N, C-alpha and C positions, 0 to 999 in steps of 0.2 A: 260738340253743339256746333252749328251754324248762322253766322251774324245771330249770336246769341239765344239762338233757336234749340228746344232741346233736339234730340236727335230723330225723334220720329213725328216731327210741325215740318207742315207744308209751309212756304211762304207764301205764297196766294192759295185760296180754297174755294176762290170764288166759282170758278169755271168746277169744277170739280165734283162729281156724279156721288151724293149719299146712299146707302155708302156704298163703300168701296173696299177692298182688299188692297191694302198697300204690302208693298214688300221692296226692300233693303238689299239692294245686290253687294255691298261692300259687305254686310253682316252675314250673305249666305257666303259668299267669297270666306269667310271669320270660319263659318260653322263647318266647311269643309275643311279647310288647312287643320282644325281641330280633330273632325273623323280620322284624319290621314295620321297626325302625331297621335293620337291614341293607340290607333291600331299599330303601327310601327311596319305593319308594310302593305304595301296595296293588295300584295295576292292574296292575302285574308280581310280582305273588307268587301261585302257586300252589301251596301246601301240599296234601303226600302223606297220606293217612288211613291206610295201610294200616298203621301201627304199633300204633295208639290202636284204631279200627273202635269210638270209642263217641261218639253223638247228643250228650252234655254236653259234650267237648271240644271237637267240631264247631261247636257251639251257644258257647260261649269264643270262640274264631274270628271266626264270625259278628257275636258280640257287640265284638267288637274293630274290624269292620269289613272282614274281610276274603270276597270273595264268590266267589272262585275255587277251585276243589277239583279233587284229581288222586286215582285209586284206581283199584285195581288189581279188582276184582272186580266183577260187575253186584248183589252185596246189598251193596258198599259204595254205590256211584253210587247206589242205593235207598233205603238207612239218610239218606246226602246231602240225598238228593231231600225225604226225610221230613222232612227238619229245614229245609226250605226255602232251601234253598244254591242261588243261583242259576245258577252255571256251572260245570259238573261233565265232567269228562275224562275218561273208562273207559282209562287206561294199559296194555294188553293188548287187541292186535287180537281182535275177536273172532270162533270159530271154530265152526263145526260148529252146535248147538242156542245158541248164546250170539249167532249172529243175531238171531235171530229174539227171543231173550230182550231184546236193548237196544233192538228196535224196537217192543216191547211196555213197556219202559221209557219210551222216547220218548213213547208215547204215553197209559202211564198218569199221567204228571207232567208237564205243558205246560207247567207253569210254571218249571220247570227248563232250562236251555239243557244239552244232553247234548251230548258230542262224545267221539269216540274215536279209534283208532290204524289203522292200514294199512300195510305192508310190502310184500304180495306181491300182483300182480294178478289172482291168482285169487282172490283174499278178495277185492279191492276188486269185482269182477265178481261175485262173491254178491251184495254189500250194494248194488251200483247194481241188479240186476235187478230185490232185493227192493223199492230203496227204487221204482223205475218200477210195481211192481206195486201197488207201497201207495197213489202217486203222494205220495210224502214226500221231503222233502228229507233228505238226513241230512250231517251236519259231521264232516269227515275232517281227522286230523292225518297225514300221512306220516313213519311212523317212522322214524330214520335210525340206523344203526352207524357207530359215532364208533370203534368199538377193543372196545368190552365184548364182542361176540361172542357175545349172547344173543340179542337180536331186531335188527330194523330193516333197512335195506335200504342195501346199500354206495353209495357217493356214487359213482356212476359213471352213465354211460349207462342202466342198469334206472331208476334213480331218478328222472331226469328224465323218461323216459318214465310212468315209473306217476304222474308228479306234470300230466304233458299228459294220460294218460285222466280224473285227478282233474277238470281244469278242463274237459273236453270235453264231462263229462254234467251233464245241467240240473240232475240231482236232487242232485246233490251239491256241497255248500260246501267246496272247500278250506281250511283254518282257517292251515294253514304247516306248521312243522318241530315233532318232538316227536325228543328227544336226549337221552339217557339215559347217563351216562358214569362207572357206579358202580364202574368197576373203575381209576378212579384216587383213591386213597387214600394217596400217601406224606406221611410223619408229618413231612419238610420240607415248610413253608408257600409258601416260595416253589418249589422243585421240583413241590410240585404245581400251583401256579397257571402253570406254566412247561407242563404236559404239558396241563392242562384248556384251555390258550390253542389248543396244536397241535391237539390233537382237535378244538377248537370250528370251528377256522378249515377243518376240510371242510364241518363245515356254512354256513362264510361265504362259501367258494368255490362248492356248490351253489347256494346262493342268490343269488351275483352268476348265475352261466351262466341259469337260469329265467328272473330280470329282464330278461338281453339277448333273451331271446325275447318277450318284451314282459306276462310271466306276475307276476303281485302274489305276494310270503309276504308274508300279514297279519301270521304273528306268529311266534314261536319259541318252545318249550316246553324249556326245557334243564336238565340236572343235575338233585342229589341232595343229599343232606347235605353231604359231604364237598367239593362244590365249589360248593354254593353261595356262599359269601364273594364269588366270584370271578362267577358268572355274574350276583348281585345287583348290581353293580357296572356291565352290560354294558348300553346304551341300550335301553330298548325288549324286554328280554329273559324272559319270565316265568320267574324260578327256581321250584324246587320240590323243596323240602328236605321230609322226611318222620320222621325220626330225631329231628330236633330238637324235638319233643312234647313230648318225655320223655327221649330221650339214653341212653345208657349206657355202663358200662364202656370198650366196645371203641370207640367213636369219642372218650370222653373222653381215654383217655389216647394215643389219634394225633394228636388234633385241641384239645390244650389252649388254643390260639390263642384259639377259639370261646368267646363267654362264655354257652354253653348250661349248664343244671343238671341231674343228674341228680334226675327226678322221680319215676320208679316204681323200688320198692324189692322185692327179696322178701323175705318173713318166712318164718323156718322153725326147726324144733328138732330138737336130739338126739334120736335116736328109742333109740339102741342104741351100745353099745360092747363090739363080738363079740370085741374081743382087745386085747393090750397095744397103745399108741400107737394103736388106731384108731378112730374115731367115725363113725357112720352118721348123717347127715340123713336129713330127708322130701322132699327135692328131685331126685324120681327123673324122669326121659324127661316122664312128664308134665306136669310142672309146671315142668320149665327145659328149653329149645330144648337139644337136643344135639347139631348142629351144628359148633358149634365144636369148638375140641382145647382142651383143657385148659390154664390154668383156665377154667371158662366163666361163673365170677362173678367179683365183687372183695366180699368177705365185709369189712364194715363194723367191726363191733365184736370183731374177732378177728384175727389175724395169723399166726400160728402154724399154721395150718389148709394142710396142703398136699393139694389135691383128687389125687383117685385112683382114683375110677371110679364108674360111675353105670348105673344100671337104669330099670324101669319105676317104682319105688316108693323108690328108693334112691339115697343122695349121699355116697359113702364117700371117710374124710378118714384122712390121715398126719398122725398129732399127738405131737410127743414127748414133749409136756407134761399128757396126755388127763386126768391125775390131778386137774387143775384142770376139769373140765369132767365135768359129770354129765348125766344121761339127764333131759330135759325142759327144759334149758338153752334159750333161743331165741338167734337171732342173724339178722343182717338182709346182705342183699347184693344187688348190683346183676349184673343180667347184662352179660353181654359183647356180647349181642346181644338188646336187649330186643322187636323186630318180631315174633319167632317164639311167644316165649314170652307175649306180651300173650294169643295167640290160643289157647292154653291153660287160660285163663279165662274162666268166665261173670259173673264180674264182678271188675270193681276195686273196691279197699275204698281211700276216700276220707278223707284224713289231713289233718286240720287242728289246731295247739294241743297236735301228743302225743294226740290221742284220733279215731278212727274214729269221722266222723260221715256218712257217708253211703256209698252202696254206686255206683257207674255200671255198668250192661249193656254187655258188649262185644258191641254187638248184631247185628255183622256181622263175627264169627270162623267162624257156617257158612257155607254153599256157596251157601243160596238165604234171601231172606225171605219176600216172597211171591209172587215173579215167578219 
């Protein structure tokens, strides 16, 4: 607390636009240090930037010695390169125009080591054809489906054959496996660890089969934030958390054993009291991601607000004690899911000592930067 204020509160809110997304630099630094401590070795930490998409947070990580990064879009990869990140994994199989954009990325920023994913022979064929035509080598990871059923190849003979094809082409550098297990989020830490181990066994089994053929698997990138504590303990595995940088109320409630601090807070105001026991704030769809069920935020300075409805500009709340609140009153809230909420803001408002001291551009929120 600063001057008897809670950690999230601002001393003066009169000139603060609502809604705004506040971030707390000291807490981000804490989360970076916690990631490093959990990983044990910076060589095996590859944080994702999809949550924050901000050059300033990338630079904070670089200052702490982190040099490997993961991202989801070409724009995020370009931002990392512009921040002089040495090693960038585009963790989304490029298709269509993004294949050519990936090649342009590697040509434009030769001082960054880029790699990407592949999980299907048709995409490998397209990448290989372009690499051969340009006489360029491309670093590829095979994306493995360990049960999330969103992307990746199943760990059967098709995966073995795909990796053989990667090994056989002189313009492909096979980097190893990528395995994201975002479906594993059991609140019971022991059960979550067991589920993680069972899923990861598929990866290890596939690795053993390929090694038996004389094929080297150089490395494995595994997991997200919920399984970060478990993959971080594995030998020679690159763990890749993302939400850990800013954290949110959803993961905070599910995984209280992790020592990460919420570092992003929505600042909002009551804009109307349209009926008895009804309050409306300005946290509409355009300011707060709406893919989550209610509650979509955890309010910090009020405890009697029942989240009822949301539209483009409005967030409607039931409150039996609505007489205690007035139009113009301020509130602070932690999103249940921070990642898509960040992308709704052009700038993050940086808070230190209860004051806004800076603003950080959410530079990679758009589909493209220059490429």
